[in-house]
N, C-alpha and C positions, 0 to 999 in steps of 0.2 A: 359716485365719488364719495369717499367717506370724509366727515369733518374730522378737525382735531380730537374732538370730543369722543368721536367714534374709535378713532385710533387708539386713544389712550384706554378705551373699553376693550378693545382687542387686545392690547399690551397686557391688560391686567389679567385676562382670562384664557389667553391663546394656549392650547395644550396639543395642538397637531400642527405640522408643518403647513397644510393648506389654509390655516388660519393667518398665515403671516402675508399680508399685503403686499410688502416690498419683495417678498420671494417670488409669490405667484404672479404679481404683475409685472415683474421683469422677464422671468422666463416665458412668460405668455401673452405679454402684451395686453393682457385684459384688465379692466378697472375694477377696483374692489368696492363693493356695497354691503350695506347690513339692512336686513328686514326681520324684524321679530326676533332678534337674538341670534339668527343665523347669517354667517358670512356668505357671500355669493359673487362671482365674478362674471363680467360679459365683455366680449370682444371677439372679432375674428368670426362673427356670426355664431357665437356660441355662447351658450349659458352653462356656468359651472355653479352647481348648489352644494354647498358644504353642509351636509346635514347633521352636523355636530354642534348642537347649541352652545353658545359661548357661556352660559351659565350652568353648562350641563345638566339640566333639567329638561327631560324629553318632552315634547310636545307633539308628537306622532300624529295626532287627529289633525292637527293644524298644516303639517308639512305638505300634503298633496293639494291641499287649497294655496298654499304660499306659491308653491311650483306654477300651478295652472295661472296664478295671477300673474307671475312674472313672465310667462310665456306669451299672454295676452299683450303685457306692456312692452316687452323687447323684442317678440316676434322672432326668435332666434331660429335659425336653420338647424342647429344641433343642440343637444341637451347631454350635459354629463353630470352625473350625480354619485356623490359618496356618503356613506353613512355607516352606522352600526349595522343597520338592516334596512334596505331599500324598501319602502313601502309603496313606492310608486310603481306603475305596472312593470313587472319584470318580463312579462310575455314580449313586449316591444323592444327588450334590450338588444342592441346590435352586438354588443361586446360587454363581457360580463368579467368579474375578478373578485375573489374573497382572499382575505388574510387577516393579519391583525398587527396593530401597532405595539411596539415593545418600548418600556421604559425603564429607567433606572431611578429608584428612591434614593437620593442622595442621602438623607438623613439616616437611613438604614444600612447604607452601603459598608460591607466588609470584605476588603479584597483579599483574595484566596492568597496563600503562599505559592502556589503553583503560577497564578497571575503576577504575583510580586516577582518571582524568578524569571518570568519572561521579560518584564519591564526592565529589571538589572540587566539582564543579558543585552537587550536592545542598548540600553544606555551606555554600554560600555563601548559602542560603535559610533552612536548617534546622539545628537542632541536635538531639541525642539526649539523652532523659531516662530513665534506668532507675529502676523503681520498681516497686511492685506495687498501686498505686491505680487500679482499673478503675471506669470511671465513665461517665455518659450520652455523653460524647463517643465512648467506644470502641463504646458499643451503637449509635450512629448511623451509625457507618463500618462496621460490620458490616450494618446495614441495607442500606446503599448497595450493598454487595458483593452483596446478594440480588438488587438491581436489575440487576446486570449479569452474573451468573453463574446457570447452571442448578443449583439446590441441593436434595438429596434432604432428606425428612424426617429421616433419620438423621443428615445432616450438620447440619442446623440444631438437631437434638437435642443434638448435641456442641457447637455454637457457644452454645447456651444455657447450657450448664454451664461455659463458660470461666471466668465470675466465681467460681463455686466452685473450679475448680481452682486458680486464682491465689491465691484466700485461704485454701486448705486445705493446698496443697504448699509448704513452706518454700524449696525450691530453684528455684521458678520465678519469672521477671521478665518485665516488660513493658517494650520498648524503643520508647519514644514519639518520634516524628518531629515536632516543632514549629516552626513559623514563628516569626520575631521578634516576632510579636504574640500568640504562646503558643497559637495554634490548633494543634489536632492534624491533621496531615496523614495520617499513616500509624502504624502500630505493629505490632511483632512480639512474639511471644511465645517464649522459651528456657526449656528445663529443664536444669539443672546438677546433678542428682540422682547421675548415675553417675561413678565414679572417672575413667574414660578419656574418656568421651563427653559433649559437649554435644548438645542435641536441640532442631532449629529447627522447632518446634511448627506455629504459625501466623502468618501474615503478611495484614495488611488495609491498604488504602490508599483515602482519600476521594476522592470525582470530582475534587475540585483537587488533583490529585496534582501532584508535582515530578519531573522526570527524575534518575534516579538515586536515588530515596529508599529503594527496596529494597536498594540496594547500599550506601548510607550504615548502613542498620538492620543488615544482616548483618555489614558491618565491625565495627559496635560489639560485636556478639554475640561474633564472632570474638576481638576483644581482651578480653573477659570471660573467654571460654572460656580462652586462653592465660594469663592472670591466676590462672585456677583449675587449672592444670596439666592442661588436658584435651589429649589427643592428636587426637581426632577431633571432627567435627560430623556428626551424622546429620542429614541433610537431607530425610529422608522419601521417599516414593515418587517416582518419576518422572511420573505422572499425565498429561502430555500434552507435544507438542513445545517448546511455550512455557515451561513449567515447567523441562523438560530443558534448554534454552538457557541459561536463568538459572543452572542449577547448574553447567554444563559452564563457564561464564566464569569462575566462582570454584574451578575446580580440581575440582569434583565429578564423582565417578566412579560408576557402579552397581557395589557390591560385594557384594550379597547378593539372590538371586532371592527373589521373593513369590509365593505362592499362597495362595488363599483359597478355602474351601469351607464351604458353609453347610448344615447338614441338620436335618431334622424328624425327632425319634426318636418323637413320639407324634402324635397325630392333630389336634391344635389347631393353627390356622394362625399362623404368627408374625407378631408386629407389627414395625414399622419399628424398634424398639430394637435387633433381634437382627442388625440389617445393620451394626452398630457398628463392625466391623473391616473393612469395605469403606471404607476411608479416602478421604477427599474429596481 
């Protein structure tokens, strides 16, 4: 369990979503710890090691030793690692994934005219409401997301914890896009815990979408981030070409390599929860 001073240290230095204790703790029921500038989580028989040092100073030579020590102490059944490059034994990985985190530098952001046109198009029909009130309309839109996207059980589990995440974490807000009849058309969720970063965590649209609605939501998140003196917005992983196209048009660039490896340290077969860090 982290102390208040450790939490403040994370707040000062966090730059990826997995650094956020309240987010990971809520969606996984794992407890947050710090060891030698690295965040890790333990619970549900699983050790999750975040191989991105908070100081952003790499110490690869120490990582294997740290992980081995944590395994000796916590005796997990399963081990999940993420980092720029997994230096632990890849041959033993049961599940692997590579990608990259994307971010927007708010101090250099220049919104293109094409994106401004989309924002103006959406704002003629919609307005943004920022709050923490997650309700039936939000659940309905998430259900519609399932109908049009292939969603793993691990991802569904994360989505089911979204209401708890919002209510438990003070720095998380919903950005609702509503029409003039106050019908919810789409919503995004952003976390402003870190000193320098805002995190664009989730985005969902209903079947009755409006062109430019995602641009309108992100525009409002950026305004809030600037009001809170953030330097960057972490847009998450690249996922696919469509997602990357959206991030590129907003000035997003891949800034950090992502590798994921999942290990079984004992004989029991892992359940879907332990794929939590294979982000959707």
